[in-house]
N, C-alpha and C positions, 0 to 999 in steps of 0.2 A: 914680174912678169904676170900679164894677164891671163886668172884660169877662171874657166866656165864651169860649173856644176851642174848637169840637167839630172833633176830625180823624175821619179816615175810613181806610179803608185805601188810598186813591190819595193822599191830602194829610194825614198823620198831624199831630196837634197840634204834634208836636217840631221842625215842619218850620217852623212858625211863630215859634219862640223867637229867631232870631237876630234878626229885623225886630222883635221887642218888648221887647227889652232894654232898650233906652232908654225905654220906656215903663214899665217895672216898678216904679222908683223913684217914682212919681207916681200908679198905679195898681193896683187888685187884678186879678191877672189869674190864671183857672183855666183849665187846661188838661184837657180830658177827649177821651177816644177812644172812639166807638160802634163797635159790629158792627152789620153789616148784619143783617136781619131778613127774609128771605125770605117769612115766613108773614105779613108785615103787608098786609092787604088795604085800600087805601082805602076809606073809607068816606062820607064826608061832602063834601059839593059843594067845601069846601076843599081836602080832600086828592084829589079825584078831578082837578082842575084842576094838581096837581102832576106834573113830569116829571123822569126821570135821579135819582132819590132814591137815596140810600144810608140804610140803617136805617129808623126810624121815628120819628112824631113824640114818640112816649113817651118815645123813648131823648133827646131832646132838653130834653122839659118835665122829665124825672128830674135832669137836671143844673142848670136854672135855679134859679138863688136870687137876687134882688133885683138880678139883674144890669142895666144900662144899655146894654150893647154884647153881640150875639151874633157871633161871626165860625165862618164854617163854609164848606165847599166842596159836599158834597153831600148834606148832612143834610137832612131833611125840615121844611119850616116852613110850618105850616098855621096857620090862626086860633087855633087852641088853644093851638100854640106862644106864638104872639103874646099870646093872655092869661094864658098863667102867669108871664108878666114884666109885670105894668104899669108899673112903670119904664123899661120899654126903648125907648130912642131912636134905635137904630142897629143895623141888620142889615148884616153884612157878608159877601156871597158871593163867595167868591174864584174865579170862571168870568167868561166873558163874558157871560151873559146868566143872570140870576135864575129859571130854569125850577123850580128846586127849591124856589122862596119863593113863597107866596101874594101878590104884589104888589097886588091889589087891596086885603086884608084889611089889608096894612104903611100903606097909603095912608088909609085910613078911620080906622085909630088914630093917624095924625100920626107913623107910624117912617119915618125914612127908610131906602133901601134903596141900597147902594152896590156898584158889582161891579168887575172888574178886567179890563176890555177888553184884550187886546193882550199880555196876560200872557206867553203862548206863541208870539207871533207870531215869534220869531226861531227857536224850536225848530222850528216847524211849517215854518217857511220853508227852513229847512235841511234838512229831511227830503226835500220837496220836490225840491229841487236833488239829494240823494241819488237818489232814486228816479230824476229825468229820466237822470242819469250810467248808473246801473244797465242801465236799458231801453237808451238808447240805444247801449252797449256790450255789449248781452244777456248781461249778467252772471248773470241768473235760470237761464237755460238754460246756459250754461258750467258754472256751479256744481252744476246737476242733472246735467249728463254728467259729471262729476267724481264726484260723491258716488253715483252709481250704477254706477261701474266702469269708467266710459270711459275709453279710452288718454289719458295726458296724460306728459309730459316726455320726450317720444319723439323728436322734432326739432324744428329752427328754423319749418319750414312746417305745424306744426299748427295756429297760429292761423288758417290759412286757411280754416276752416271756419267762423270766429265773426265773419266782418268785421261790424264795426258802423259808426257815424257820430260824427263829430265834434261839439261843440255849435255852435263858431263857424260863424255863415253860417244856422244852423237858425232859424225862426221860431216862437216861442213864443207859445201864446195863454193868455192870464189871461181867466178868467170870475171877474171879484170883484176890487176892487180895493181892500180895506179896509188892515187893518195889515198880513197875511201877505202878499196880495199884490202889495203894493209893495214889502216885504223881497225876496219872491221874482223881482220885476223887476230890482231892484237887481243880486242875485246873478248873475241871467241875463245881464245886459248886460255884466257883468263878464267872463263867458265869453265874449264877441262874439256872444250871441244878439241877434235882432231879437226887438222886445217889442210885441203889439197885444193889446190889451185890450177886454173888454166887460162894462161896468158902468154901466147906466142911471142909476145915483144918484150916479154920479162925475162932475163937468165936463170935458170933452173937455182944456181947460186943464189942468186938475191931472195928468192922465194925459201929457200932452205935457210937461210939467213934468219927468218921469223920462226923458224921451228913448223914450218909450212913444207909440202910437199907437193911439185909440177907434175901435172899427169894431161893428158891429153882429154879432149871433151868428151869422147866417148866413155872413155875412163870414168872421169868424175860425174858424169850423168849416172852411171849405173851404180855408184860407188857411194853418192852422198844421200844422207838423210836428208838435209836440206842444202838446198841452191839458191845462191846469190848474185845477182847480175851485178856487175859494176864496170861494163866496157863501154868505153863510147862507141855512140852509134855509126855507122858508116853503111856503104853501098854493099859490103861484104857479108853484114851480120845480121841484115833484115832477117826476122823470124829463126835467130839463131836456135831458139826454142820451140819445136814445133812439134808434130805429130811423133815423128820418130824417136825425136830425145825423149817426149814424155812415155812414150812406149818403151822404152827402155830405162824408165828411172824405177826406183826401188819402190815396191807397193807403200803407201803412205806417206811418200817425200812432201817435203814442204817447199816451196818456191818463192824467192822474193824478189822483186825488181824496184828497186830506186835509181836505175840509171835512166832507160830510154824505153819508151813503150815499144819502139819496131824490134826491139829484142826479142819477143816474143809472140806467138799466134796465138790470140786470145781464145778463139774457137777448139784449137788444141789442148788449152788449157781447160775449157769446158769439160772437154770429152774426159781428161783426165780425173777431173772431180767428180763427175758422174759414175765413170768406173770405178774409183777408189784409189788409183794410181798415184793420185795428189789427195794429200789429206789436208792441205790447207794451201792459200796462196794468199798474197798480200802485196799490192801493186801500189807504189807512189805515182805513176803515171800508166794512163789506159789511153788506147784511141779514143777520139774526139766523141763526146758523150751522143748519142742518136737522137734525132729531132724529137723523135716520137716512143714511148716507151724505155723501159729502164736497161740498163746497161747489162749484156748476157750475163756477166760474172757474178751479178747482184742477185742472181736467183738462189747461190749456195751458202748457206749459212756461215762455213768456214771461210770464208773469203773477205779480205779487208783492202777496201780501196780507200787512198785517201787524196787531196788535192794537191799534186804536188807541194807538198811542206818540206821535203826533204830539206832544202838549205834556209828553211824560215824561221832562222833564230835570230836575236837582235848581236849576238856574237858574231854571225856570218857577216852581217853589214858591217860590223865594225873592224871586222879583220880585214874584210876588201877594202874599207876605206884606209886603214894601214898601210896595205899594200902599194895602192896608189899612190897617197904620199909621201911612200919611200922611195918610189919609181920618180916621182917629180921632183926630189931631194937631189936624186941622181944625175938625172937630166941638167939641174943648175949647176953640178959641181962637175961637170963634166966625165962623171963615172958609166961605167959600161949597163944597161938597163937588163934588168933580171928576167923578166918575164916579157921579151920581146916577140910578139907575134910575126913579125914581116923581117926578121933578122936575116934570112936568107936572101930575100928579094932586096934590100938594102944594101948588104954586101957584095951583092952582085953586082950591084950600080955605083959600086966604089964608097958608099957612104957611112958604112961600117955601123955600130950598135952604141954609138955615145952620140951628146951633142957636138 
């Protein structure tokens, strides 16, 4: 079987090699890295439906040569890419959702598309807990004080300016209880926190099974000392945390968002920080940086903004590579694919979920 692995700046092709070593003696594997193409402008209906892409479809088409499996993370896979490889049987997208792949076009052509849900769950959960500790102990403010030339190392009493909170006994409210949310709950419970959860798509019995409590969003917002967002973005939850929600939070609440920037109203967060309703905010994703000036939340010393590093660990890349290699092995063996993104569409066409 001919396999093409397309790397990008986030997930270079070399990162797939360890996982694919066991396939190398039975399959022909080609590795290529594409460059981003800021000049590419989506034009066709298929291209216009793609999101969060890296490079252009032309870059992928140029690398295809009778390949049956296409592996990628951010490359744009339009209908033209799929048509450029008539023998293509499987597209492997190393991310939770194949937003950069024309799923409908793949289904129409009988091409299976698999993803790697949960590949970064450990990494994002670790970062979330790190944010909680940093905000609870006011580390952003302390670090900025020292970096700005503030006094330190003076005496044993200087910590009196920076009193924070233990995590034990605090209530953590999780909005979303998927693979990341569940791992955050486990870690938080180990710190002695109480965990409450709002996720209308997860049964209360499942939530109770990890010693957490299912609640509605209103109760969570009003009860939690720390709120952490782990919901998948949708049209229904844009600005899920807005002015009304901030107004009903406990005074001094902490807010963490390692999910999607669309889940929060950043102006409402700024107002909450100004009023003291929020005593700290940590965001791994924010709205696009302004062309002039600084992001409005950087005016607050008790805010952490990071550059979407939630899944940026070497272990995340390795895990994704292993998940994809395993799916290719299933395809070859004629076994059901585990993370098939277009299962329903293929089954409706009578093609099932195996090779």
